[in-house]
All heavy atoms as TSV, in Angstrom:
chain	resi	resn	atom	element	x	y	z
A	1	MET	N	N	123.031	115.753	82.356
A	1	MET	CA	C	122.024	116.217	83.183
A	1	MET	C	C	121.315	115.106	83.920
A	1	MET	O	O	120.970	115.195	85.105
A	1	MET	CB	C	120.914	116.920	82.326
A	1	MET	CG	C	121.265	118.278	81.919
A	1	MET	SD	S	119.977	119.317	81.050
A	1	MET	CE	C	118.439	118.695	81.528
A	2	LEU	N	N	121.237	113.865	83.374
A	2	LEU	CA	C	120.757	112.681	84.070
A	2	LEU	C	C	121.559	112.269	85.251
A	2	LEU	O	O	121.103	112.042	86.321
A	2	LEU	CB	C	120.604	111.620	83.075
A	2	LEU	CG	C	119.961	110.247	83.595
A	2	LEU	CD1	C	118.598	110.545	84.184
A	2	LEU	CD2	C	120.025	109.267	82.591
A	3	ILE	N	N	122.900	112.345	85.045
A	3	ILE	CA	C	123.849	111.844	86.023
A	3	ILE	C	C	123.765	113.007	87.074
A	3	ILE	O	O	123.789	112.540	88.367
A	3	ILE	CB	C	125.259	111.776	85.548
A	3	ILE	CG1	C	125.277	110.575	84.544
A	3	ILE	CG2	C	126.387	111.643	86.659
A	3	ILE	CD1	C	126.589	110.451	83.773
A	4	GLY	N	N	123.723	114.253	86.877
A	4	GLY	CA	C	123.578	115.279	87.823
A	4	GLY	C	C	122.212	115.114	88.665
A	4	GLY	O	O	122.300	115.329	89.873
A	5	THR	N	N	121.198	114.813	88.039
A	5	THR	CA	C	119.941	114.581	88.714
A	5	THR	C	C	119.998	113.414	89.602
A	5	THR	O	O	119.558	113.357	90.785
A	5	THR	CB	C	118.821	114.408	87.670
A	5	THR	OG1	O	118.747	115.606	86.860
A	5	THR	CG2	C	117.383	114.272	88.415
A	6	MET	N	N	120.659	112.362	89.178
A	6	MET	CA	C	120.716	111.125	89.913
A	6	MET	C	C	121.686	111.283	91.116
A	6	MET	O	O	121.353	110.921	92.216
A	6	MET	CB	C	121.337	109.978	89.068
A	6	MET	CG	C	120.348	109.407	88.035
A	6	MET	SD	S	121.010	108.420	86.845
A	6	MET	CE	C	121.690	107.043	87.951
A	7	LEU	N	N	122.805	112.181	90.978
A	7	LEU	CA	C	123.615	112.366	92.064
A	7	LEU	C	C	122.900	113.287	93.234
A	7	LEU	O	O	122.996	113.073	94.397
A	7	LEU	CB	C	124.914	113.103	91.773
A	7	LEU	CG	C	125.981	112.277	90.974
A	7	LEU	CD1	C	126.999	113.091	90.415
A	7	LEU	CD2	C	126.492	111.237	91.966
A	8	ALA	N	N	122.139	114.247	92.719
A	8	ALA	CA	C	121.390	115.084	93.574
A	8	ALA	C	C	120.335	114.282	94.407
A	8	ALA	O	O	120.228	114.480	95.582
A	8	ALA	CB	C	120.662	116.231	92.818
A	9	PHE	N	N	119.725	113.363	93.729
A	9	PHE	CA	C	118.672	112.528	94.499
A	9	PHE	C	C	119.450	111.703	95.468
A	9	PHE	O	O	118.968	111.626	96.586
A	9	PHE	CB	C	117.954	111.803	93.312
A	9	PHE	CG	C	116.896	110.887	94.091
A	9	PHE	CD1	C	115.696	111.284	94.655
A	9	PHE	CD2	C	117.237	109.497	94.269
A	9	PHE	CE1	C	114.705	110.489	95.229
A	9	PHE	CE2	C	116.312	108.632	94.878
A	9	PHE	CZ	C	115.025	109.191	95.351
A	10	PHE	N	N	120.500	110.919	95.133
A	10	PHE	CA	C	121.202	110.127	95.870
A	10	PHE	C	C	121.801	110.761	97.152
A	10	PHE	O	O	121.597	110.234	98.259
A	10	PHE	CB	C	122.267	109.325	95.098
A	10	PHE	CG	C	123.048	108.338	95.868
A	10	PHE	CD1	C	122.464	107.216	96.298
A	10	PHE	CD2	C	124.385	108.551	96.174
A	10	PHE	CE1	C	123.180	106.263	97.043
A	10	PHE	CE2	C	125.049	107.737	96.925
A	10	PHE	CZ	C	124.422	106.472	97.403
A	11	SER	N	N	122.382	111.981	96.907
A	11	SER	CA	C	123.048	112.581	98.044
A	11	SER	C	C	121.996	113.136	98.961
A	11	SER	O	O	122.120	113.192	100.157
A	11	SER	CB	C	123.981	113.665	97.514
A	11	SER	OG	O	123.319	114.560	96.610
A	12	THR	N	N	120.869	113.583	98.307
A	12	THR	CA	C	119.803	114.023	99.321
A	12	THR	C	C	119.214	112.966	100.181
A	12	THR	O	O	118.903	113.026	101.307
A	12	THR	CB	C	118.675	114.772	98.486
A	12	THR	OG1	O	119.187	115.806	97.701
A	12	THR	CG2	C	117.613	115.281	99.327
A	13	ALA	N	N	119.061	111.790	99.517
A	13	ALA	CA	C	118.574	110.669	100.323
A	13	ALA	C	C	119.456	110.229	101.315
A	13	ALA	O	O	119.064	109.879	102.411
A	13	ALA	CB	C	118.298	109.416	99.248
A	14	ILE	N	N	120.723	110.188	101.012
A	14	ILE	CA	C	121.763	109.897	102.082
A	14	ILE	C	C	121.706	110.969	103.201
A	14	ILE	O	O	121.825	110.597	104.437
A	14	ILE	CB	C	123.240	109.799	101.456
A	14	ILE	CG1	C	123.149	108.643	100.569
A	14	ILE	CG2	C	124.226	109.782	102.506
A	14	ILE	CD1	C	124.238	107.637	100.608
A	15	ALA	N	N	121.685	112.196	102.873
A	15	ALA	CA	C	121.618	113.250	103.944
A	15	ALA	C	C	120.416	113.206	104.736
A	15	ALA	O	O	120.444	113.310	105.979
A	15	ALA	CB	C	121.807	114.567	103.241
A	16	ILE	N	N	119.291	112.788	104.158
A	16	ILE	CA	C	117.986	112.633	104.938
A	16	ILE	C	C	118.135	111.436	105.858
A	16	ILE	O	O	117.733	111.457	107.035
A	16	ILE	CB	C	116.819	112.634	104.043
A	16	ILE	CG1	C	116.519	114.090	103.480
A	16	ILE	CG2	C	115.561	112.168	104.828
A	16	ILE	CD1	C	115.524	114.078	102.361
A	17	THR	N	N	118.559	110.293	105.136
A	17	THR	CA	C	118.554	108.950	105.906
A	17	THR	C	C	119.447	109.071	107.129
A	17	THR	O	O	119.118	108.605	108.228
A	17	THR	CB	C	119.029	107.926	104.976
A	17	THR	OG1	O	118.193	107.813	103.835
A	17	THR	CG2	C	119.000	106.558	105.694
A	18	PHE	N	N	120.710	109.530	107.035
A	18	PHE	CA	C	121.677	109.590	108.086
A	18	PHE	C	C	121.649	110.842	108.878
A	18	PHE	O	O	122.436	111.007	109.830
A	18	PHE	CB	C	123.041	109.365	107.468
A	18	PHE	CG	C	123.158	107.902	106.907
A	18	PHE	CD1	C	123.389	107.687	105.568
A	18	PHE	CD2	C	123.060	106.813	107.720
A	18	PHE	CE1	C	123.516	106.543	105.039
A	18	PHE	CE2	C	123.172	105.523	107.091
A	18	PHE	CZ	C	123.435	105.361	105.755
A	19	GLN	N	N	120.712	111.756	108.539
A	19	GLN	CA	C	120.578	113.108	109.299
A	19	GLN	C	C	121.939	113.725	109.437
A	19	GLN	O	O	122.382	113.970	110.551
A	19	GLN	CB	C	119.902	112.821	110.618
A	19	GLN	CG	C	118.539	112.278	110.488
A	19	GLN	CD	C	117.841	111.953	111.810
A	19	GLN	OE1	O	118.533	112.084	112.910
A	19	GLN	NE2	N	116.603	111.627	111.870
A	20	LEU	N	N	122.552	113.932	108.359
A	20	LEU	CA	C	123.841	114.536	108.249
A	20	LEU	C	C	123.854	116.015	108.636
A	20	LEU	O	O	122.820	116.662	108.536
A	20	LEU	CB	C	124.423	114.364	106.943
A	20	LEU	CG	C	124.641	112.990	106.387
A	20	LEU	CD1	C	125.186	112.926	105.028
A	20	LEU	CD2	C	125.665	112.265	107.381
A	21	PRO	N	N	124.856	116.581	109.158
A	21	PRO	CA	C	125.002	117.978	109.438
A	21	PRO	C	C	124.748	118.831	108.306
A	21	PRO	O	O	124.896	118.431	107.096
A	21	PRO	CB	C	126.430	118.138	109.973
A	21	PRO	CG	C	126.988	116.767	110.305
A	21	PRO	CD	C	126.173	115.818	109.477
A	22	LEU	N	N	124.593	120.067	108.527
A	22	LEU	CA	C	124.168	121.055	107.435
A	22	LEU	C	C	125.231	121.238	106.352
A	22	LEU	O	O	124.916	121.318	105.286
A	22	LEU	CB	C	123.857	122.462	108.099
A	22	LEU	CG	C	123.286	123.465	107.299
A	22	LEU	CD1	C	121.863	123.042	106.766
A	22	LEU	CD2	C	123.162	124.800	108.001
A	23	ILE	N	N	126.491	121.011	106.717
A	23	ILE	CA	C	127.517	121.184	105.719
A	23	ILE	C	C	127.442	120.107	104.610
A	23	ILE	O	O	127.763	120.428	103.412
A	23	ILE	CB	C	128.944	121.059	106.388
A	23	ILE	CG1	C	130.073	121.436	105.440
A	23	ILE	CG2	C	129.217	119.732	106.945
A	23	ILE	CD1	C	130.051	122.869	105.068
A	24	TRP	N	N	126.959	119.013	104.958
A	24	TRP	CA	C	126.754	117.927	103.926
A	24	TRP	C	C	125.632	118.202	102.890
A	24	TRP	O	O	125.574	117.530	101.822
A	24	TRP	CB	C	126.539	116.530	104.572
A	24	TRP	CG	C	127.823	116.052	105.255
A	24	TRP	CD1	C	128.099	116.097	106.487
A	24	TRP	CD2	C	128.990	115.597	104.561
A	24	TRP	NE1	N	129.424	115.661	106.815
A	24	TRP	CE2	C	129.920	115.261	105.527
A	24	TRP	CE3	C	129.310	115.255	103.219
A	24	TRP	CZ2	C	131.215	114.721	105.272
A	24	TRP	CZ3	C	130.613	114.675	102.943
A	24	TRP	CH2	C	131.515	114.411	103.957
A	25	TRP	N	N	124.772	119.067	103.254
A	25	TRP	CA	C	123.663	119.403	102.335
A	25	TRP	C	C	124.161	120.312	101.180
A	25	TRP	O	O	123.420	120.550	100.227
A	25	TRP	CB	C	122.584	120.213	103.149
A	25	TRP	CG	C	121.770	119.226	103.989
A	25	TRP	CD1	C	121.978	118.959	105.208
A	25	TRP	CD2	C	120.567	118.607	103.538
A	25	TRP	NE1	N	121.044	118.055	105.668
A	25	TRP	CE2	C	120.183	117.745	104.657
A	25	TRP	CE3	C	119.865	118.566	102.334
A	25	TRP	CZ2	C	119.063	117.020	104.576
A	25	TRP	CZ3	C	118.699	117.671	102.252
A	25	TRP	CH2	C	118.293	116.922	103.413
A	26	SER	N	N	125.471	120.766	101.271
A	26	SER	CA	C	125.915	121.540	100.107
A	26	SER	C	C	126.169	120.620	98.905
A	26	SER	O	O	126.068	121.161	97.763
A	26	SER	CB	C	127.239	122.089	100.497
A	26	SER	OG	O	128.216	121.149	100.869
A	27	ILE	N	N	126.450	119.301	99.051
A	27	ILE	CA	C	126.568	118.454	97.959
A	27	ILE	C	C	125.316	118.337	97.059
A	27	ILE	O	O	125.353	118.553	95.902
A	27	ILE	CB	C	127.086	116.963	98.426
A	27	ILE	CG1	C	128.404	117.119	99.154
A	27	ILE	CG2	C	127.117	116.049	97.233
A	27	ILE	CD1	C	128.890	115.895	99.835
A	28	PRO	N	N	124.074	118.025	97.581
A	28	PRO	CA	C	122.947	118.062	96.742
A	28	PRO	C	C	122.600	119.395	96.074
A	28	PRO	O	O	122.202	119.491	94.957
A	28	PRO	CB	C	121.763	117.503	97.672
A	28	PRO	CG	C	122.305	117.283	98.931
A	28	PRO	CD	C	123.867	117.540	98.973
A	29	VAL	N	N	122.899	120.426	96.879
A	29	VAL	CA	C	122.628	121.829	96.396
A	29	VAL	C	C	123.554	122.072	95.169
A	29	VAL	O	O	123.079	122.600	94.201
A	29	VAL	CB	C	122.836	122.815	97.436
A	29	VAL	CG1	C	122.763	124.240	97.013
A	29	VAL	CG2	C	121.795	122.700	98.646
A	30	VAL	N	N	124.786	121.714	95.227
A	30	VAL	CA	C	125.648	121.880	94.151
A	30	VAL	C	C	125.232	121.092	92.926
A	30	VAL	O	O	125.306	121.542	91.847
A	30	VAL	CB	C	127.192	121.590	94.553
A	30	VAL	CG1	C	128.093	121.459	93.323
A	30	VAL	CG2	C	127.687	122.552	95.531
A	31	CYS	N	N	124.871	119.849	93.125
A	31	CYS	CA	C	124.283	119.063	92.003
A	31	CYS	C	C	123.082	119.660	91.370
A	31	CYS	O	O	123.038	119.690	90.173
A	31	CYS	CB	C	124.052	117.667	92.534
A	31	CYS	SG	S	125.350	116.639	92.986
A	32	VAL	N	N	122.192	120.209	92.164
A	32	VAL	CA	C	121.048	120.874	91.604
A	32	VAL	C	C	121.415	122.128	90.841
A	32	VAL	O	O	120.822	122.326	89.807
A	32	VAL	CB	C	120.003	121.144	92.709
A	32	VAL	CG1	C	118.925	122.029	92.272
A	32	VAL	CG2	C	119.431	119.826	93.337
A	33	VAL	N	N	122.321	122.857	91.395
A	33	VAL	CA	C	122.779	124.065	90.622
A	33	VAL	C	C	123.356	123.759	89.294
A	33	VAL	O	O	123.180	124.415	88.311
A	33	VAL	CB	C	123.756	124.883	91.524
A	33	VAL	CG1	C	124.443	125.959	90.790
A	33	VAL	CG2	C	122.965	125.466	92.728
A	34	VAL	N	N	124.219	122.680	89.297
A	34	VAL	CA	C	124.934	122.240	88.028
A	34	VAL	C	C	123.864	121.850	86.975
A	34	VAL	O	O	123.806	122.217	85.868
A	34	VAL	CB	C	125.801	121.199	88.262
A	34	VAL	CG1	C	126.305	120.448	86.966
A	34	VAL	CG2	C	127.037	121.648	89.083
A	35	VAL	N	N	122.844	121.068	87.487
A	35	VAL	CA	C	121.680	120.611	86.561
A	35	VAL	C	C	120.917	121.682	86.052
A	35	VAL	O	O	120.626	121.772	84.802
A	35	VAL	CB	C	120.833	119.471	87.318
A	35	VAL	CG1	C	119.597	119.214	86.535
A	35	VAL	CG2	C	121.623	118.205	87.570
A	36	LEU	N	N	120.584	122.685	86.983
A	36	LEU	CA	C	119.781	123.819	86.428
A	36	LEU	C	C	120.536	124.707	85.464
A	36	LEU	O	O	120.025	125.186	84.472
A	36	LEU	CB	C	119.295	124.616	87.679
A	36	LEU	CG	C	118.263	123.975	88.531
A	36	LEU	CD1	C	117.870	124.945	89.768
A	36	LEU	CD2	C	116.967	123.844	87.685
A	37	THR	N	N	121.895	124.884	85.752
A	37	THR	CA	C	122.743	125.641	84.761
A	37	THR	C	C	122.753	125.010	83.416
A	37	THR	O	O	122.542	125.614	82.412
A	37	THR	CB	C	124.138	125.799	85.451
A	37	THR	OG1	O	124.032	126.366	86.704
A	37	THR	CG2	C	125.021	126.625	84.436
A	38	LEU	N	N	123.026	123.614	83.443
A	38	LEU	CA	C	122.985	122.956	82.087
A	38	LEU	C	C	121.619	122.975	81.487
A	38	LEU	O	O	121.587	123.212	80.165
A	38	LEU	CB	C	123.410	121.493	82.357
A	38	LEU	CG	C	124.860	121.275	82.783
A	38	LEU	CD1	C	125.016	119.789	83.104
A	38	LEU	CD2	C	125.841	121.709	81.736
A	39	ALA	N	N	120.549	122.870	82.213
A	39	ALA	CA	C	119.270	122.992	81.606
A	39	ALA	C	C	119.026	124.379	80.888
A	39	ALA	O	O	118.400	124.442	79.821
A	39	ALA	CB	C	118.208	122.695	82.591
A	40	VAL	N	N	119.368	125.340	81.654
A	40	VAL	CA	C	119.201	126.829	81.055
A	40	VAL	C	C	120.043	126.951	79.875
A	40	VAL	O	O	119.545	127.500	78.853
A	40	VAL	CB	C	119.572	127.768	82.193
A	40	VAL	CG1	C	119.688	129.168	81.573
A	40	VAL	CG2	C	118.552	127.817	83.311
A	41	ILE	N	N	121.386	126.492	79.877
A	41	ILE	CA	C	122.150	126.663	78.723
A	41	ILE	C	C	121.541	125.912	77.523
A	41	ILE	O	O	121.564	126.452	76.419
A	41	ILE	CB	C	123.528	126.121	78.948
A	41	ILE	CG1	C	124.285	127.108	80.002
A	41	ILE	CG2	C	124.419	126.009	77.715
A	41	ILE	CD1	C	125.603	126.540	80.514
A	42	ARG	N	N	121.078	124.725	77.728
A	42	ARG	CA	C	120.496	123.957	76.694
A	42	ARG	C	C	119.209	124.578	76.130
A	42	ARG	O	O	118.933	124.541	74.947
A	42	ARG	CB	C	120.144	122.490	77.088
A	42	ARG	CG	C	121.365	121.527	77.404
A	42	ARG	CD	C	121.019	120.220	77.836
A	42	ARG	NE	N	120.125	119.728	76.889
A	42	ARG	CZ	C	120.165	118.362	76.420
A	42	ARG	NH1	N	121.057	117.596	77.000
A	42	ARG	NH2	N	119.353	117.866	75.637
A	43	TYR	N	N	118.395	125.029	77.015
A	43	TYR	CA	C	117.176	125.819	76.578
A	43	TYR	C	C	117.479	127.043	75.762
A	43	TYR	O	O	116.862	127.253	74.691
A	43	TYR	CB	C	116.333	126.124	77.786
A	43	TYR	CG	C	115.096	126.888	77.451
A	43	TYR	CD1	C	113.982	126.391	76.779
A	43	TYR	CD2	C	115.023	128.328	77.657
A	43	TYR	CE1	C	112.895	127.084	76.476
A	43	TYR	CE2	C	113.862	128.985	77.297
A	43	TYR	CZ	C	112.856	128.359	76.744
A	43	TYR	OH	O	111.735	129.179	76.318
A	44	ARG	N	N	118.423	127.875	76.247
A	44	ARG	CA	C	118.769	128.981	75.568
A	44	ARG	C	C	119.355	128.594	74.072
A	44	ARG	O	O	119.038	129.274	73.136
A	44	ARG	CB	C	119.769	129.822	76.256
A	44	ARG	CG	C	119.141	130.530	77.380
A	44	ARG	CD	C	120.189	131.402	78.155
A	44	ARG	NE	N	119.570	132.046	79.265
A	44	ARG	CZ	C	120.317	132.714	80.124
A	44	ARG	NH1	N	121.515	132.756	80.132
A	44	ARG	NH2	N	119.623	133.369	81.114
A	45	ARG	N	N	120.158	127.625	74.017
A	45	ARG	CA	C	120.760	127.190	72.746
A	45	ARG	C	C	119.698	126.731	71.792
A	45	ARG	O	O	119.556	127.095	70.668
A	45	ARG	CB	C	121.739	126.084	72.881
A	45	ARG	CG	C	122.513	125.772	71.661
A	45	ARG	CD	C	123.467	124.591	71.903
A	45	ARG	NE	N	124.308	124.827	73.065
A	45	ARG	CZ	C	124.807	123.936	73.709
A	45	ARG	NH1	N	124.558	122.648	73.560
A	45	ARG	NH2	N	125.694	124.142	74.727
A	46	HIS	N	N	118.650	125.984	72.392
A	46	HIS	CA	C	117.573	125.426	71.594
A	46	HIS	C	C	116.651	126.608	70.993
A	46	HIS	O	O	116.268	126.580	69.826
A	46	HIS	CB	C	116.738	124.500	72.458
A	46	HIS	CG	C	115.521	124.064	71.770
A	46	HIS	ND1	N	115.528	123.173	70.696
A	46	HIS	CD2	C	114.229	124.343	71.928
A	46	HIS	CE1	C	114.308	122.908	70.260
A	46	HIS	NE2	N	113.465	123.541	70.920
A	47	ARG	N	N	116.510	127.569	71.879
A	47	ARG	CA	C	115.616	128.637	71.508
A	47	ARG	C	C	116.293	129.512	70.367
A	47	ARG	O	O	115.751	130.009	69.439
A	47	ARG	CB	C	115.345	129.621	72.728
A	47	ARG	CG	C	114.260	130.585	72.449
A	47	ARG	CD	C	114.019	131.444	73.710
A	47	ARG	NE	N	115.056	132.174	74.120
A	47	ARG	CZ	C	115.365	132.683	75.330
A	47	ARG	NH1	N	114.423	132.475	76.229
A	47	ARG	NH2	N	116.417	133.371	75.613
A	48	ARG	N	N	117.686	129.728	70.574
A	48	ARG	CA	C	118.434	130.477	69.551
A	48	ARG	C	C	118.346	129.740	68.218
A	48	ARG	O	O	118.253	130.366	67.144
A	48	ARG	CB	C	119.833	130.669	69.922
A	48	ARG	CG	C	120.001	131.832	70.830
A	48	ARG	CD	C	121.579	132.206	70.871
A	48	ARG	NE	N	122.451	130.990	71.012
A	48	ARG	CZ	C	123.031	130.700	72.245
A	48	ARG	NH1	N	122.705	131.372	73.346
A	48	ARG	NH2	N	123.779	129.708	72.239
A	49	MET	N	N	118.582	128.456	68.216
A	49	MET	CA	C	118.468	127.647	66.956
A	49	MET	C	C	117.069	127.838	66.273
A	49	MET	O	O	116.976	127.870	65.138
A	49	MET	CB	C	118.809	126.209	67.241
A	49	MET	CG	C	120.177	126.026	67.442
A	49	MET	SD	S	120.484	124.167	67.702
A	49	MET	CE	C	122.141	124.149	68.278
A	50	ARG	N	N	116.097	127.668	67.020
A	50	ARG	CA	C	114.707	127.782	66.629
A	50	ARG	C	C	114.433	129.118	65.918
A	50	ARG	O	O	113.849	129.263	64.886
A	50	ARG	CB	C	113.718	127.404	67.743
A	50	ARG	CG	C	112.321	127.275	67.071
A	50	ARG	CD	C	111.379	126.786	68.275
A	50	ARG	NE	N	111.347	127.745	69.272
A	50	ARG	CZ	C	110.929	127.468	70.540
A	50	ARG	NH1	N	110.654	126.275	70.837
A	50	ARG	NH2	N	111.042	128.336	71.492
A	51	GLU	N	N	114.892	130.212	66.635
A	51	GLU	CA	C	114.815	131.537	66.140
A	51	GLU	C	C	115.551	131.687	64.832
A	51	GLU	O	O	115.162	132.377	63.842
A	51	GLU	CB	C	115.204	132.642	67.146
A	51	GLU	CG	C	114.113	132.733	68.262
A	51	GLU	CD	C	114.725	133.627	69.319
A	51	GLU	OE1	O	115.708	134.213	69.237
A	51	GLU	OE2	O	113.947	133.778	70.349
A	52	ALA	N	N	116.731	131.090	64.726
A	52	ALA	CA	C	117.523	131.150	63.521
A	52	ALA	C	C	116.871	130.421	62.334
A	52	ALA	O	O	116.926	130.951	61.206
A	52	ALA	CB	C	118.920	130.631	63.791
A	53	LEU	N	N	116.234	129.276	62.685
A	53	LEU	CA	C	115.590	128.675	61.607
A	53	LEU	C	C	114.389	129.489	61.152
A	53	LEU	O	O	114.038	129.437	59.916
A	53	LEU	CB	C	115.199	127.223	61.984
A	53	LEU	CG	C	116.206	126.210	62.202
A	53	LEU	CD1	C	115.658	124.930	62.671
A	53	LEU	CD2	C	116.693	125.916	60.763
A	54	ARG	N	N	113.650	130.037	62.044
A	54	ARG	CA	C	112.525	130.843	61.713
A	54	ARG	C	C	112.992	132.027	60.840
A	54	ARG	O	O	112.273	132.345	59.763
A	54	ARG	CB	C	111.729	131.353	62.956
A	54	ARG	CG	C	110.533	132.056	62.596
A	54	ARG	CD	C	109.761	132.579	63.835
A	54	ARG	NE	N	109.438	131.336	64.644
A	54	ARG	CZ	C	109.480	131.431	65.957
A	54	ARG	NH1	N	109.906	132.419	66.652
A	54	ARG	NH2	N	109.092	130.280	66.687
A	55	GLY	N	N	114.068	132.676	61.084
A	55	GLY	CA	C	114.599	133.766	60.382
A	55	GLY	C	C	115.038	133.376	59.005
A	55	GLY	O	O	114.912	134.010	58.010
A	56	ALA	N	N	115.589	132.087	58.870
A	56	ALA	CA	C	116.041	131.652	57.627
A	56	ALA	C	C	114.887	131.291	56.622
A	56	ALA	O	O	114.996	131.295	55.438
A	56	ALA	CB	C	116.911	130.387	57.727
A	57	GLN	N	N	113.728	130.797	57.227
A	57	GLN	CA	C	112.582	130.528	56.494
A	57	GLN	C	C	111.886	131.626	55.889
A	57	GLN	O	O	111.266	131.672	54.871
A	57	GLN	CB	C	111.605	129.635	57.309
A	57	GLN	CG	C	112.110	128.342	57.657
A	57	GLN	CD	C	111.140	127.561	58.602
A	57	GLN	OE1	O	110.195	128.178	59.103
A	57	GLN	NE2	N	111.522	126.376	58.848
A	58	LEU	N	N	111.998	132.901	56.568
A	58	LEU	CA	C	111.366	134.083	56.039
A	58	LEU	C	C	112.059	134.606	54.846
A	58	LEU	O	O	112.088	134.647	53.861
A	58	LEU	CB	C	111.353	135.108	57.162
A	58	LEU	CG	C	110.533	134.788	58.389
A	58	LEU	CD1	C	110.642	135.899	59.318
A	58	LEU	CD2	C	109.061	134.658	57.961
């Protein structure tokens, strides 16, 4: 996730600095989508584990 965030920031900075055409904006968008997908997967897994632990304690 850290590498994806860094790539999104770097590619957005390059796109803004060099005023690249619209097609190049797909690179930071793809990086952001990948990072958000990984974050959602990790959050859901964490929530499932926490609920399983709560069920085991009861």
